Structure formats: structure tokens, C-alpha cells
Backbone bond lengths (Angstrom), bond angles and torsions (degrees), N, CA, C in turn:
res aa  C-N    CA-C-N  psi(-1)  N-CA   C-N-CA  omega(-1)  CA-C   N-CA-C  phi
1 M - - - 1.486 - - 1.515 108.38 -
2 S 1.308 117.36 138.52 1.411 121.56 -179.25 1.546 111.77 -74.66
3 Q 1.292 114.52 160.12 1.470 121.80 -171.16 1.483 112.20 -51.55
4 G 1.382 117.95 -48.18 1.454 119.94 -171.21 1.517 114.52 -69.49
5 T 1.336 118.53 -26.16 1.438 117.52 -174.26 1.522 111.33 -73.22
6 D 1.345 118.56 -9.98 1.488 121.25 177.35 1.535 109.24 -82.93
7 M 1.260 120.23 -13.36 1.467 122.04 -175.16 1.557 109.89 -71.92
8 N 1.327 115.65 145.94 1.419 116.66 168.56 1.546 109.90 -77.61
9 S 1.288 117.39 167.93 1.468 119.65 -171.28 1.492 115.02 -62.04
10 S 1.341 117.56 -37.15 1.460 119.51 -179.44 1.504 110.42 -71.96
11 A 1.324 118.48 -39.82 1.451 120.94 177.33 1.514 111.96 -67.48
12 L 1.312 115.28 -34.07 1.486 118.69 175.90 1.506 111.91 -66.90
13 R 1.313 116.77 -44.94 1.493 120.16 177.73 1.550 111.09 -58.87
14 A 1.343 115.14 -42.26 1.463 119.97 -178.62 1.535 110.49 -66.92
15 A 1.314 117.24 -39.86 1.471 121.64 179.66 1.500 111.09 -65.35
16 K 1.333 115.27 -42.42 1.475 120.01 178.61 1.532 110.59 -65.24
17 S 1.330 117.34 -45.03 1.440 120.45 -179.79 1.535 112.94 -62.33
18 Q 1.340 114.71 -38.50 1.479 119.69 177.62 1.534 111.29 -63.76
19 L 1.331 116.21 -41.93 1.460 118.23 -179.48 1.523 110.68 -71.81
20 R 1.308 119.47 -35.72 1.459 120.64 175.95 1.531 110.93 -61.24
21 S 1.324 116.43 -40.98 1.499 119.46 -179.15 1.507 107.60 -66.56
22 L 1.338 119.60 -42.52 1.474 122.99 -179.66 1.531 109.45 -60.89
23 M 1.340 115.71 -45.17 1.476 119.68 -176.90 1.507 111.25 -68.64
24 K 1.324 117.63 -34.43 1.468 121.43 177.78 1.511 109.84 -61.23
25 Q 1.289 117.06 -43.49 1.472 121.06 179.90 1.503 110.00 -66.74
26 R 1.326 116.47 -40.95 1.464 120.20 -177.05 1.497 111.21 -66.32
27 L 1.360 117.45 -43.31 1.442 122.76 -176.50 1.525 112.29 -72.82
28 A 1.359 113.94 -26.22 1.489 117.90 -179.11 1.559 111.71 -63.34
29 N 1.328 114.73 -23.50 1.471 120.29 -176.77 1.541 112.02 -85.99
30 L 1.343 117.01 -7.12 1.465 119.91 179.83 1.496 111.76 -74.09
31 S 1.333 115.49 138.38 1.458 118.49 175.89 1.506 111.42 -79.05
32 Q 1.335 116.69 152.70 1.493 120.61 174.77 1.489 112.91 -58.58
33 E 1.357 114.77 -33.17 1.454 119.69 177.84 1.517 111.43 -63.30
34 S 1.346 118.64 -41.32 1.446 120.96 178.71 1.548 110.73 -68.86
35 I 1.298 117.67 -37.54 1.473 120.91 178.36 1.521 110.36 -63.36
36 L 1.311 116.28 -45.08 1.476 119.73 -179.20 1.480 112.69 -68.17
37 S 1.366 117.11 -36.55 1.430 120.60 177.41 1.530 111.11 -65.43
38 Q 1.321 115.35 -43.64 1.481 118.96 -179.68 1.517 109.36 -68.37
39 S 1.332 118.28 -36.03 1.436 119.50 178.50 1.491 112.85 -64.31
40 T 1.340 117.34 -33.89 1.444 121.21 177.14 1.530 110.38 -66.57
41 K 1.344 117.43 -37.49 1.464 119.26 178.24 1.475 111.69 -68.40
42 V 1.338 118.88 -38.84 1.483 121.53 174.32 1.517 110.81 -60.10
43 F 1.336 115.24 -46.69 1.447 118.72 179.63 1.489 112.96 -59.03
44 D 1.343 117.76 -43.50 1.468 122.51 179.46 1.546 110.63 -62.95
45 S 1.335 116.93 -40.40 1.479 121.30 178.44 1.502 110.23 -64.43
46 L 1.317 114.39 -45.04 1.491 119.12 -175.13 1.538 110.99 -65.49
47 C 1.366 116.70 -38.75 1.458 118.83 -176.99 1.537 111.19 -65.21
48 K 1.329 117.47 -22.29 1.479 120.83 -179.98 1.513 111.95 -97.54
49 F 1.324 117.32 2.42 1.478 122.98 -173.61 1.475 109.40 -87.44
50 K 1.344 117.16 117.25 1.473 119.53 -169.16 1.558 113.10 -59.29
51 P 1.331 120.90 -42.16 1.457 118.96 178.60 1.539 112.42 -60.35
52 Y 1.316 117.23 -28.91 1.486 120.06 174.90 1.535 109.25 -73.89
53 E 1.323 115.70 -45.20 1.464 119.40 -178.57 1.533 109.50 -58.58
54 D 1.355 115.46 -39.74 1.489 119.70 -175.37 1.509 112.41 -82.86
55 A 1.328 118.03 -18.73 1.476 122.32 -176.92 1.520 112.33 -61.77
56 K 1.328 115.36 134.08 1.468 120.00 173.86 1.530 110.83 -98.16
57 R 1.302 116.07 -28.49 1.501 121.21 -177.84 1.562 108.18 -129.54
58 V 1.341 114.47 111.18 1.470 121.98 -178.74 1.529 109.99 -117.54
59 A 1.326 115.36 132.89 1.481 121.35 170.66 1.486 108.30 -104.14
60 V 1.363 117.32 133.76 1.435 120.00 -178.21 1.541 107.96 -141.64
61 Y 1.307 117.05 140.19 1.454 120.21 175.37 1.480 110.71 -71.44
62 L 1.376 116.13 152.66 1.424 120.75 176.43 1.540 105.72 -101.01
63 S 1.343 116.51 126.38 1.462 119.58 -164.75 1.494 114.62 -84.49
64 M 1.349 112.85 152.16 1.465 119.88 169.70 1.518 108.80 -69.18
65 P 1.335 118.15 162.28 1.497 119.92 -177.58 1.546 114.04 -61.65
66 G 1.293 118.92 -25.08 1.429 122.19 -179.23 1.517 113.49 -148.80
67 G 1.331 117.78 169.79 1.434 120.77 172.04 1.526 113.89 84.56
68 E 1.316 118.80 1.34 1.487 121.29 179.57 1.535 109.66 -158.49
69 I 1.320 115.29 165.75 1.459 119.38 176.00 1.527 109.46 -59.33
70 Q 1.339 116.18 132.67 1.454 121.75 178.78 1.534 110.86 -82.01
71 T 1.304 115.18 136.48 1.474 118.25 -173.10 1.524 114.45 -111.43
72 D 1.311 118.32 4.58 1.488 121.02 -177.60 1.551 111.98 -55.05
73 S 1.302 115.79 -47.84 1.456 118.95 -178.13 1.565 111.89 -66.98
74 I 1.300 116.00 -31.31 1.468 120.66 177.94 1.564 110.56 -67.34
75 V 1.343 115.38 -46.46 1.468 119.84 177.87 1.503 110.06 -59.06
76 R 1.304 117.52 -47.25 1.446 122.60 -177.70 1.546 111.16 -62.84
77 H 1.312 114.37 -44.79 1.516 118.25 -179.55 1.510 110.56 -63.88
78 A 1.323 115.63 -45.28 1.506 118.30 -177.30 1.522 111.03 -62.06
79 L 1.339 116.09 -44.73 1.479 120.14 177.38 1.527 111.83 -61.74
80 S 1.292 115.68 -46.12 1.495 118.03 -177.20 1.533 112.07 -72.06
81 S 1.353 115.07 -16.11 1.504 118.58 175.30 1.506 111.37 -86.74
82 G 1.324 118.60 -0.35 1.446 121.48 178.16 1.531 115.70 86.58
83 K 1.347 115.55 11.53 1.445 119.32 175.71 1.529 110.89 -78.83
84 Q 1.342 115.55 152.75 1.441 119.74 167.35 1.494 107.29 -80.97
85 V 1.356 116.49 125.19 1.461 121.01 -176.94 1.532 109.81 -112.62
86 F 1.362 113.69 128.60 1.449 120.72 -179.60 1.545 108.91 -113.60
87 V 1.318 117.89 143.00 1.468 121.72 -179.88 1.488 108.36 -132.87
88 P 1.336 115.76 160.29 1.485 120.11 -176.64 1.538 112.69 -67.52
89 Y 1.333 113.28 140.26 1.488 119.67 172.60 1.507 106.31 -132.49
90 L 1.337 116.02 122.44 1.468 122.07 -179.68 1.510 111.05 -96.67
91 H 1.295 118.75 134.93 1.478 120.76 179.78 1.486 109.74 -150.28
92 K 1.346 117.13 164.13 1.437 121.68 175.45 1.509 111.70 -69.31
93 S 1.336 116.32 140.02 1.455 120.77 -177.13 1.505 114.79 -84.84
94 G 1.356 115.69 -23.80 1.462 118.75 -175.81 1.532 110.68 87.86
95 L 1.361 118.59 -4.63 1.458 121.76 -177.04 1.526 108.78 -87.83
96 Q 1.334 116.00 152.79 1.447 119.28 169.29 1.529 109.39 -80.36
97 P 1.346 115.06 151.25 1.482 117.99 -176.28 1.565 112.76 -53.20
98 S 1.278 117.66 -28.71 1.497 120.64 -179.96 1.532 111.40 -76.13
99 D 1.310 117.71 -17.32 1.459 121.29 -175.31 1.512 113.15 -100.72
100 G 1.345 116.90 -15.32 1.488 117.77 -179.62 1.518 107.13 157.54
101 P 1.377 116.53 -174.95 1.432 121.07 -176.95 1.526 111.09 -63.74
102 T 1.359 116.98 140.24 1.458 120.13 178.64 1.532 111.24 -81.07
103 R 1.296 118.22 -17.59 1.481 120.82 174.29 1.532 109.99 -125.43
104 L 1.310 116.01 142.20 1.439 122.65 178.84 1.518 109.61 -121.70
105 M 1.348 113.16 157.71 1.446 119.73 173.26 1.551 107.28 -115.46
106 D 1.335 115.89 130.46 1.453 122.52 171.19 1.515 106.33 -120.77
107 M 1.331 114.68 161.74 1.461 121.30 174.51 1.509 108.72 -102.18
108 V 1.356 119.98 122.21 1.451 122.40 179.03 1.531 109.80 -122.23
109 S 1.308 114.85 157.83 1.485 119.47 -169.69 1.522 111.74 -84.40
110 L 1.334 112.70 149.22 1.467 121.33 166.89 1.516 106.79 -94.30
111 K 1.302 118.03 143.55 1.475 120.70 -178.94 1.525 111.58 -80.39
112 D 1.372 116.92 -42.75 1.464 122.13 -177.91 1.500 106.05 -169.64
113 I 1.357 114.51 -174.71 1.488 120.23 -179.76 1.494 111.78 -63.47
114 E 1.326 116.07 -39.56 1.479 119.33 -179.18 1.519 109.99 -60.26
115 D 1.361 117.40 -44.35 1.426 122.72 177.19 1.523 111.14 -58.42
116 Y 1.354 117.38 -45.73 1.446 123.53 177.93 1.577 110.31 -58.25
117 E 1.294 116.92 -44.30 1.438 119.49 -177.61 1.521 114.45 -69.79
118 T 1.309 117.27 -14.21 1.484 120.36 178.63 1.553 111.02 -88.81
119 L 1.321 118.43 -7.69 1.493 119.07 178.92 1.489 110.22 -64.51
120 Q 1.320 115.88 135.58 1.460 122.48 178.66 1.528 110.71 -91.63
121 R 1.300 115.69 147.18 1.473 119.55 -178.29 1.529 109.79 -82.60
122 D 1.364 115.36 140.22 1.460 119.11 178.35 1.535 110.64 -85.73
123 K 1.324 118.92 -166.46 1.442 120.37 -174.13 1.535 111.48 -70.71
124 W 1.301 118.44 -14.41 1.485 122.52 177.24 1.544 108.85 -95.59
125 G 1.302 117.84 2.44 1.468 120.43 -178.51 1.507 113.67 79.46
126 I 1.333 118.01 17.38 1.481 122.44 -177.90 1.520 109.06 -95.65
127 P 1.319 120.53 127.65 1.480 121.65 174.31 1.511 108.41 -57.84
128 S 1.368 116.17 133.03 1.472 118.88 -172.86 1.556 110.69 -133.72
129 V 1.286 112.81 143.94 1.496 118.76 -179.68 1.523 107.58 -76.99
130 D 1.355 113.29 134.24 1.463 123.76 177.06 1.509 108.45 -70.65
131 A 1.354 116.17 128.43 1.451 122.35 179.83 1.553 110.38 -55.54
132 A 1.339 116.58 -33.68 1.463 120.60 -176.43 1.522 114.38 -67.90
133 T 1.385 114.69 -15.35 1.494 119.02 -179.36 1.516 114.27 -101.97
134 V 1.358 117.04 -4.30 1.450 120.03 -171.72 1.491 111.42 -62.00
135 H 1.346 119.39 -37.69 1.466 122.95 -178.71 1.535 111.98 -62.40
136 E 1.321 118.48 -18.84 1.447 122.74 179.51 1.524 112.71 -89.62
137 R 1.287 117.17 -5.24 1.424 122.07 -172.49 1.541 113.76 -105.98
138 K 1.325 116.92 151.39 1.433 119.60 170.62 1.561 107.87 -76.85
139 R 1.301 115.48 157.37 1.504 118.94 -179.14 1.496 108.80 -139.18
140 S 1.298 116.04 161.34 1.467 121.18 -174.79 1.530 113.63 -96.49
141 V 1.332 118.29 -22.23 1.440 120.87 177.13 1.528 107.74 -137.03
142 G 1.344 117.02 136.96 1.479 118.43 -170.86 1.495 116.78 -84.69
143 E 1.342 117.11 58.27 1.460 120.91 176.55 1.478 111.94 -93.40
144 L 1.355 118.04 -6.94 1.452 121.24 -173.27 1.560 112.36 -99.28
145 G 1.299 117.42 18.32 1.474 119.58 -175.11 1.538 108.04 85.00
146 G 1.336 113.87 169.35 1.434 119.76 176.54 1.531 111.64 98.06
147 N 1.308 116.91 -169.12 1.457 122.53 -173.66 1.549 111.55 -90.69
148 R 1.313 112.88 121.48 1.506 115.73 -178.21 1.541 113.15 -60.82
149 S 1.375 115.33 -26.05 1.491 116.32 178.82 1.502 112.19 -65.90
150 E 1.340 118.51 -13.75 1.434 121.04 179.05 1.545 113.22 -89.55
151 D 1.342 115.94 -2.71 1.456 117.90 179.19 1.567 109.04 -59.09
152 I 1.326 114.27 146.91 1.450 120.06 -176.82 1.546 108.07 -109.06
153 S 1.345 115.40 129.93 1.459 118.88 174.07 1.547 108.66 -82.98
154 L 1.289 116.10 150.81 1.425 122.36 -177.16 1.539 111.36 -108.88
155 D 1.350 116.16 151.48 1.468 119.97 179.08 1.538 110.65 -96.14
156 L 1.338 116.09 -32.84 1.469 120.41 -173.25 1.492 108.44 -150.16
157 I 1.331 118.38 133.17 1.451 125.42 172.89 1.484 109.73 -114.84
158 L 1.300 118.27 122.34 1.463 124.70 174.78 1.491 110.54 -101.56
159 M 1.318 117.39 111.02 1.457 125.44 -169.33 1.502 113.34 -106.55
160 P 1.357 117.87 152.67 1.446 122.63 170.03 1.553 108.81 -88.70
161 G 1.288 115.07 -177.20 1.474 121.32 174.40 1.525 109.55 179.66
162 V 1.302 115.16 173.05 1.455 121.15 179.21 1.523 110.92 -99.31
163 A 1.363 116.23 -43.04 1.444 120.39 -177.17 1.524 108.14 -152.11
164 F 1.355 113.95 152.80 1.473 120.68 -178.09 1.488 108.53 -140.64
165 D 1.343 116.71 153.07 1.458 122.19 168.85 1.496 110.57 -154.99
166 V 1.289 117.28 -178.33 1.490 122.20 177.39 1.509 106.92 -113.47
167 D 1.370 114.65 126.69 1.454 120.78 178.03 1.569 108.04 -63.10
168 P 1.340 117.34 120.94 1.436 120.45 -174.16 1.531 112.86 -62.58
169 Q 1.334 118.83 -22.60 1.449 120.08 179.63 1.521 115.32 -95.26
170 T 1.339 117.18 -46.15 1.444 119.50 -178.54 1.499 113.18 -91.15
171 K 1.346 117.85 -16.14 1.470 124.89 -175.31 1.499 112.99 62.85
172 A 1.324 116.16 22.19 1.487 120.75 174.59 1.489 107.38 -87.50
173 I 1.361 114.31 147.64 1.499 119.31 178.40 1.511 108.30 -82.98
174 R 1.333 115.08 130.35 1.432 121.21 -177.79 1.553 108.60 -107.55
175 R 1.329 115.15 146.89 1.470 120.81 -175.12 1.550 109.16 -126.47
176 L 1.273 115.09 134.53 1.461 122.06 168.21 1.504 109.27 -105.10
177 G 1.336 116.76 116.04 1.455 120.99 179.04 1.483 114.46 -83.51
178 H 1.296 117.55 -168.21 1.459 121.99 -174.68 1.565 110.89 -84.70
179 G 1.318 117.65 -5.34 1.465 119.97 172.44 1.501 115.16 102.28
180 K 1.314 117.79 -1.44 1.506 118.73 -179.90 1.517 111.59 -91.82
181 G 1.338 116.32 -15.44 1.482 119.81 179.22 1.532 116.09 75.84
182 F 1.350 115.34 12.18 1.459 118.12 -177.01 1.566 112.49 -60.91
183 Y 1.303 117.05 -48.14 1.444 120.16 -178.84 1.534 112.26 -68.73
184 D 1.333 117.23 -43.10 1.489 120.40 178.35 1.502 110.65 -56.50
185 Y 1.337 117.26 -46.76 1.473 120.87 -175.18 1.531 108.97 -73.11
186 F 1.324 116.77 -38.33 1.485 118.54 177.66 1.512 109.47 -61.49
187 L 1.348 119.44 -43.95 1.435 121.21 -179.66 1.537 112.18 -65.60
188 H 1.309 116.04 -34.44 1.464 120.17 177.51 1.561 108.65 -66.10
189 R 1.287 118.12 -44.08 1.460 121.34 -178.76 1.547 110.08 -70.11
190 Y 1.350 114.21 -37.18 1.484 119.05 178.11 1.515 109.29 -62.40
191 A 1.343 118.81 -41.02 1.454 120.44 179.63 1.536 111.20 -66.13
192 L 1.321 117.53 -38.27 1.448 121.60 179.47 1.559 110.38 -64.94
193 A 1.335 116.02 -34.55 1.450 120.76 -173.42 1.528 109.55 -84.53
194 A 1.324 119.84 -18.99 1.458 122.92 -173.39 1.540 108.74 -67.46
195 S 1.308 114.99 138.41 1.466 120.55 172.85 1.493 111.67 -77.80
196 S 1.333 117.21 164.86 1.455 120.78 -177.30 1.552 111.12 -61.02
197 E 1.331 115.89 -29.95 1.464 120.33 179.69 1.532 111.79 -71.48
198 E 1.318 115.50 -21.69 1.497 120.92 179.35 1.501 113.96 -93.18
199 K 1.354 117.13 9.21 1.448 121.12 179.86 1.484 113.78 -112.39
200 T 1.360 117.36 152.31 1.403 122.49 174.97 1.481 112.56 -80.48
201 S 1.338 120.14 -178.57 1.423 121.76 -176.77 1.513 113.55 -67.14
202 N 1.343 116.70 -21.38 1.500 119.73 178.46 1.577 109.90 -90.27
203 G 1.297 118.07 9.06 1.434 119.93 178.36 1.484 116.53 85.27
204 R 1.298 118.39 -2.34 1.488 124.53 -179.46 1.497 109.45 -85.14
205 P 1.331 119.01 144.12 1.493 120.61 173.82 1.490 111.51 -54.91
206 A 1.312 114.71 145.17 1.499 120.95 -175.35 1.516 111.72 -71.63
207 V 1.315 120.71 -12.54 1.471 123.09 -176.92 1.526 108.65 -59.39
208 L 1.358 115.34 140.18 1.485 121.09 176.45 1.528 109.61 -88.32
209 L 1.328 118.14 136.13 1.399 124.41 178.53 1.509 110.32 -111.43
210 Y 1.381 115.54 109.45 1.447 120.35 177.98 1.521 109.77 -126.46
211 A 1.315 115.76 141.15 1.484 119.98 -178.88 1.521 107.74 -107.87
212 L 1.317 115.21 158.77 1.465 124.70 175.96 1.519 108.88 -114.47
213 A 1.336 116.56 128.48 1.482 118.16 -175.24 1.515 112.92 -143.54
214 L 1.289 113.88 144.39 1.484 120.08 167.05 1.525 107.98 -67.23
215 K 1.308 118.29 151.34 1.470 119.58 -177.45 1.514 111.09 -62.93
216 E 1.301 116.87 -25.31 1.497 121.99 178.56 1.545 112.57 -69.49
217 Q 1.358 114.76 -17.32 1.449 119.06 -178.52 1.537 112.10 -87.72
218 F 1.317 117.80 -8.48 1.474 120.84 179.38 1.492 109.53 -94.23
219 L 1.316 115.50 123.46 1.449 122.24 179.85 1.544 111.10 -91.47
220 S 1.277 115.95 112.44 1.480 119.12 -177.66 1.535 107.98 -81.12
221 P 1.338 117.88 156.64 1.468 120.92 -179.98 1.527 112.88 -58.40
222 S 1.354 114.19 -31.24 1.474 118.52 -177.39 1.526 112.84 -72.89
223 S 1.323 116.51 -15.14 1.467 119.75 -176.25 1.535 112.22 -75.30
224 G 1.352 115.43 -18.21 1.459 118.47 -177.63 1.536 111.70 80.86
225 E 1.340 118.24 -3.99 1.473 122.86 179.95 1.534 109.10 -100.50
226 S 1.328 115.16 153.54 1.475 119.93 179.15 1.539 107.97 -150.59
227 V 1.367 111.81 157.70 1.462 117.53 177.68 1.516 108.01 -85.79
228 P 1.337 116.19 121.90 1.497 118.01 176.73 1.494 110.03 -77.05
229 V 1.333 118.59 135.15 1.433 123.45 -178.42 1.487 111.95 -134.39
230 G 1.324 115.90 151.91 1.475 124.16 175.92 1.472 109.89 -112.07
231 P 1.331 117.40 177.71 1.481 122.64 -178.61 1.533 115.36 -62.45
232 H 1.312 114.66 -19.50 1.499 116.75 -178.22 1.510 112.64 -100.20
233 D 1.331 115.49 -2.38 1.499 117.18 178.64 1.516 109.31 -81.36
234 Q 1.318 114.93 124.96 1.455 121.65 -173.23 1.501 110.89 -92.61
235 P 1.332 118.97 128.17 1.490 119.99 177.10 1.538 107.57 -71.31
236 I 1.317 115.72 157.81 1.457 120.38 -179.94 1.527 109.67 -106.13
237 D 1.312 114.09 166.10 1.487 119.16 -176.73 1.545 112.09 -77.22
238 G 1.300 116.52 -31.78 1.457 118.66 -178.40 1.500 113.47 -168.97
239 L 1.344 112.75 177.03 1.454 119.74 -172.52 1.512 110.07 -145.68
240 F 1.354 119.05 121.45 1.439 123.20 173.18 1.530 108.21 -89.69
241 L 1.323 117.85 123.30 1.481 121.93 -177.91 1.502 111.12 -106.75
242 G 1.360 115.25 152.19 1.437 123.58 -175.58 1.530 113.56 -67.84
243 D 1.337 117.66 -4.31 1.498 120.11 176.37 1.519 108.95 -99.33
244 G 1.315 118.17 7.38 1.473 120.11 176.92 1.497 115.92 98.14
245 Q 1.401 115.27 -10.12 1.448 118.23 -178.85 1.559 111.30 -77.39
246 I 1.313 113.99 153.07 1.477 119.84 169.28 1.511 105.42 -120.56
247 K 1.303 117.79 112.09 1.485 121.73 176.71 1.488 109.22 -96.97
248 E 1.346 116.83 136.77 1.467 118.78 -177.76 1.544 109.24 -128.81
249 S 1.340 113.84 147.74 1.461 117.73 177.94 1.513 110.07 -61.68
250 A 1.317 117.68 154.29 1.461 124.18 -168.72 1.552 113.08 -51.44
251 K 1.344 115.84 -38.83 1.483 117.05 -177.91 1.489 112.78 -66.69
252 N 1.353 117.85 -17.37 1.442 121.73 178.60 1.504 115.50 -98.16
253 G 1.355 116.52 2.34 1.435 116.77 169.22 1.526 117.49 104.92
254 G 1.309 119.89 23.75 1.476 119.30 169.03 1.458 115.45 89.88
255 T 1.361 116.24 -144.51 1.437 124.62 -171.17 1.524 112.21 -120.08
256 S 1.329 115.88 139.12 1.491 116.54 176.18 1.531 108.14 -121.31
């Protein structure tokens, strides 16, 4: 069992919060030039990545102006390559706080580059889908009303994160998110909604989960730092780093 799964929930929350604060300080010192340079390397790696080349339906986060890999060029390339592109849409769940999260994230489709360019930035500077247009869009999980048979399965999800490392025992890549649980709960709901034909032999949805990260967000074993994880934290399939590397969880064959 990896180190983090032995933590009780309060210790786990504290460890995650501490690492998020540390990473926020570390990333604040990065120049925009470095972020853009690293983003270009990730873009170049992704464009040569066969699962991306073969993917027909790709979900990708829309980036903040700083502190993470920029995804504008990825969205434009995927759309211009004829892929269906899905992006996060946050909305109220209708649940009481005692019953579950009050806000949910779904993935909804972009129509084309013109549609993408009309998205307005929110208070964090992130391009955001207008709630008034959601009914016109395809979606990946049927939480927004409508016919579940129209839900769209995804081939590849490109995720953000705060910090990443490799579990020294399982060699799986671990991800620390921003703390809202949007991706964890989305993936849980996506798995519940997936049909048997959309699952692998171990029962997990066939969608590939890859994250994009600045090299400063990857915690090497020599750093003495690690990503704290609990039993519900899902490892990802791989990680594109801003130095051009693609790291993959052990089951997928190591590092390139």
C-alpha cells in the first residue's frame, strides 16, 4: 500500500493542503516565457502521441492565464483536425451539501473554432461555456437532463493538476488536484454511466487519462516530496511534462 493511503482523512486533507500551498508559491515564481515555452513542448509531444492522433473525441481543460500548461493551441489543433472537442462546464448539482457536491463538472462539446473563440473568461481568466448554450451541445455524462442514450463516450481526457509524482511501489502516476474534487467525481460518474462495451477487462472505462504539467509540478524521488493520496484518488495513465517527456504509469510501459 502506498504511503498516502495509510493516512486518516483529516491528515490527508492537511497534507494535500500543505502541498497545494507549497506548489502555489513555487509556480508563482515562474515567468510567462517559461510557461509558454513548456506549453509548446507539451503541444509538440501530444501531436506526435498516437492515442491523441487516433482519438475522435478528446476532452481538455481550458487553462488559466498562468501557473499551468496552456491549452489554447491544443484546443485549436484538435478542432482543426476534425476531432470532437469537449471542455469542462461547471453547474449546480441540485444536491444538498449533506447528499453530495453542490457543484458538478460535465464535459460539453465545442462546435468549432469560432464557437471556442466566443467563450468569455471567468473571474479566474478561464474561457467558460455560457449556460444558455449548454442545451445545444453534446455532453459526456447525462447530468444535464435529456436522453442518456445521447451521452458521448470519450477517447482521451487531458487533465490539469497541481502536483504529480510516481508511486515508488506501484509505479503509477499520482495526481494532486486543486481540491474541489471536480475531476474525481466526474470520473466516478463517467464510470457509472459507461456501458460494458466501453469498459476494459478490469471494469474501468476505456477512456485514457493523461495530465499536462509544467516540469516544476513533477515531484522527483530525490526531492523528498510526494503526492499524498487516499483510497478514492485515481491514478492516471500518463503525464505530459513541459520538458518534453511523457511519463506513463507502469502498466503502460514506463517513460519516454
